C-alpha positions in Angstrom: 0.0 0.0 -0.1 1.1 3.5 -1.0 2.6 5.6 1.8 0.9 9.1 2.5 2.7 11.2 4.9 0.5 13.4 7.5 2.6 16.3 8.5 1.8 16.1 12.2 3.2 15.1 15.4 -0.1 15.4 17.1 -0.5 11.6 18.3 -4.2 12.1 18.8 -4.7 13.6 15.2 -2.6 10.8 13.7 -4.4 7.8 15.4 -7.7 9.5 14.2 -6.7 10.2 10.5 -4.9 6.7 10.4 -8.1 5.1 11.4 -10.1 6.8 8.4 -7.6 6.1 5.9 -6.9 2.6 6.6 -7.3 0.4 3.4 -6.6 3.4 1.3 -3.2 4.3 2.5 -0.5 3.7 4.9 -0.3 6.8 6.9 2.9 7.9 8.6 3.6 11.1 10.7 6.5 13.5 10.6 8.8 11.6 13.0 8.3 8.2 11.0 8.7 10.2 8.1 12.3 11.3 9.6 11.2 15.1 10.3 11.7 16.0 13.6 11.6 19.9 13.7 8.9 22.0 14.3 7.3 23.2 11.0 6.4 27.0 11.4 2.9 27.9 11.5 3.4 31.7 10.7 0.6 32.2 8.1 -2.7 34.3 9.2 -5.3 32.0 7.9 -6.0 28.1 8.3 -5.2 27.5 4.6 -2.0 29.2 4.7 -0.7 27.2 7.6 -2.0 23.8 6.0 -0.1 24.8 2.8 3.0 25.8 4.6 3.4 22.6 6.5 2.5 20.5 3.4 5.1 22.4 1.1 7.9 21.9 3.8 7.4 18.3 3.9 6.9 18.1 0.1 9.9 20.2 -0.9 11.9 18.2 1.6 11.0 14.6 0.8 9.4 15.1 -2.7 6.6 12.7 -1.5 2.8 12.9 -1.2 2.0 14.7 1.9 -1.1 16.5 3.3 -1.3 18.7 6.5 -4.0 20.3 8.3 -4.7 23.3 10.4 -7.9 23.6 12.7 -9.5 26.7 14.2 -12.1 27.2 16.7 -13.9 30.4 15.9 -16.1 31.8 18.2 -18.8 34.4 17.0 -18.8 36.6 20.3 -15.2 36.8 20.0 -14.8 38.1 16.2 -13.6 34.5 15.3 -11.1 34.1 17.9 -9.0 32.0 18.7 -9.2 31.1 14.8 -5.6 30.6 13.4 -4.0 30.8 16.8 -6.1 28.2 18.4 -3.1 26.0 19.7 -1.2 29.1 20.9 -4.1 31.2 22.2 -2.8 31.3 25.8 0.9 31.5 24.9 3.5 29.6 23.0 3.5 26.9 25.4 0.5 25.5 23.4 -1.2 24.2 26.7 -4.8 23.0 26.1 -6.0 23.6 29.4 -4.9 27.3 29.4 -6.2 27.7 26.1 -9.7 26.3 27.3 -9.6 28.5 30.4 -8.7 31.7 28.4 -11.8 31.2 26.2 -14.1 30.7 29.0 -12.6 33.7 30.7 -13.3 35.7 27.9 -17.1 34.2 27.6 -17.9 35.1 31.3 -21.3 36.7 31.0 -21.6 36.4 27.3 -24.9 34.9 26.3 -24.1 34.2 22.5 -22.0 31.2 22.6 -22.2 29.9 19.1 -19.0 28.7 17.7 -17.4 26.3 14.8 -14.6 24.3 14.4 -12.9 24.6 10.9 -10.3 22.2 9.5 -8.4 23.1 6.2 -6.5 20.4 4.5 -3.5 20.9 1.9 -2.5 17.7 -0.2 0.2 17.5 -2.4 -0.3 14.5 -4.6 1.9 13.9 -7.7 3.6 17.6 -7.3 -0.1 19.2 -7.5 -1.8 21.2 -4.5 -5.7 20.6 -3.5 -7.5 22.1 -0.7 -10.3 20.6 1.5 -12.2 21.8 4.4 -14.5 20.7 7.2 -16.8 22.7 9.4 -18.9 21.8 12.4 -21.1 24.3 14.2 -21.8 24.3 17.7 -21.6 26.0 21.0 -19.2 26.6 24.1 -20.3 25.5 27.2 -19.6 26.9 30.4 -17.6 24.2 32.1 -15.2 21.5 30.7 -16.7 17.9 30.4 -15.4 14.5 28.9 -12.0 12.8 28.8 -12.1 11.8 25.1 -10.7 14.0 22.3 -7.9 16.8 22.8 -7.7 20.7 22.6 -11.0 22.3 23.1 -13.0 19.3 22.8 -14.2 19.5 26.4 -16.0 22.7 26.1 -17.3 22.5 22.2 -21.0 20.8 22.0 -21.6 20.4 18.4 -25.3 21.3 17.1 -27.8 18.4 17.8 -25.7 16.7 20.8 -26.1 17.3 24.4 -22.6 15.8 24.7 -19.3 17.5 24.0 -16.4 16.1 21.7 -14.9 15.2 24.7 -17.9 12.9 25.6 -18.5 11.5 22.3 -17.0 8.2 21.3 -14.1 8.7 18.8 -15.7 6.7 16.0 -18.9 8.9 16.4 -17.0 12.0 16.6 -14.8 11.2 13.3 -18.1 11.0 11.4 -19.4 14.4 12.4 -16.2 16.4 13.3 -14.8 19.2 11.2 -11.5 17.2 10.9 -13.6 14.0 9.8 -15.6 16.0 7.2 -12.3 17.4 5.9 -10.9 13.9 5.6 -13.9 12.6 4.2 -13.5 15.3 1.4 -10.1 14.1 1.0 -10.9 10.6 0.8 -13.4 10.9 -1.9 -10.8 13.0 -3.8 -8.3 10.1 -3.4 -10.7 7.5 -4.5 -11.8 9.7 -7.6 -8.0 9.6 -8.5 -8.0 5.6 -8.7 -7.2 5.2 -5.1 
């Protein structure tokens, strides 16, 4: 089976995506591909960061690769944390600190509408492609659940009473922003004869 590099060191994301792409590709992360340095994410859009990471790996290894960037976009905070989601509370990229900063900023705010958005950039046979997934929901007042990562314990998707951190991984993959973006990627790869 052909190998496809997922330009990430995030074990949670890698595990989710390996499961979704099993049978189509052997998915490996950055470390397994021999890339140990942090790839800069200095762009001001999710698409820009996804492209920068994919292009970095593609330029270095000349192989098929995809990268993603995900942002939590909160209406009452003018789309924040957005592209800065991973480092919202500082460069240490601490999920707990990020969540608490969001909750602090939303204190006494009634409109808690938010969405998760994932952008994927794929380099396949030297051509660049983009895919996107969005899930709408709201921010709850106190973190709940042990599954997932990042902002999952405070994000409740539309139509659910559970947070992303309370929904089993298989079910989350079917409805999540990353799941939708990966499904779009998979449909495309299948249309290419994969």
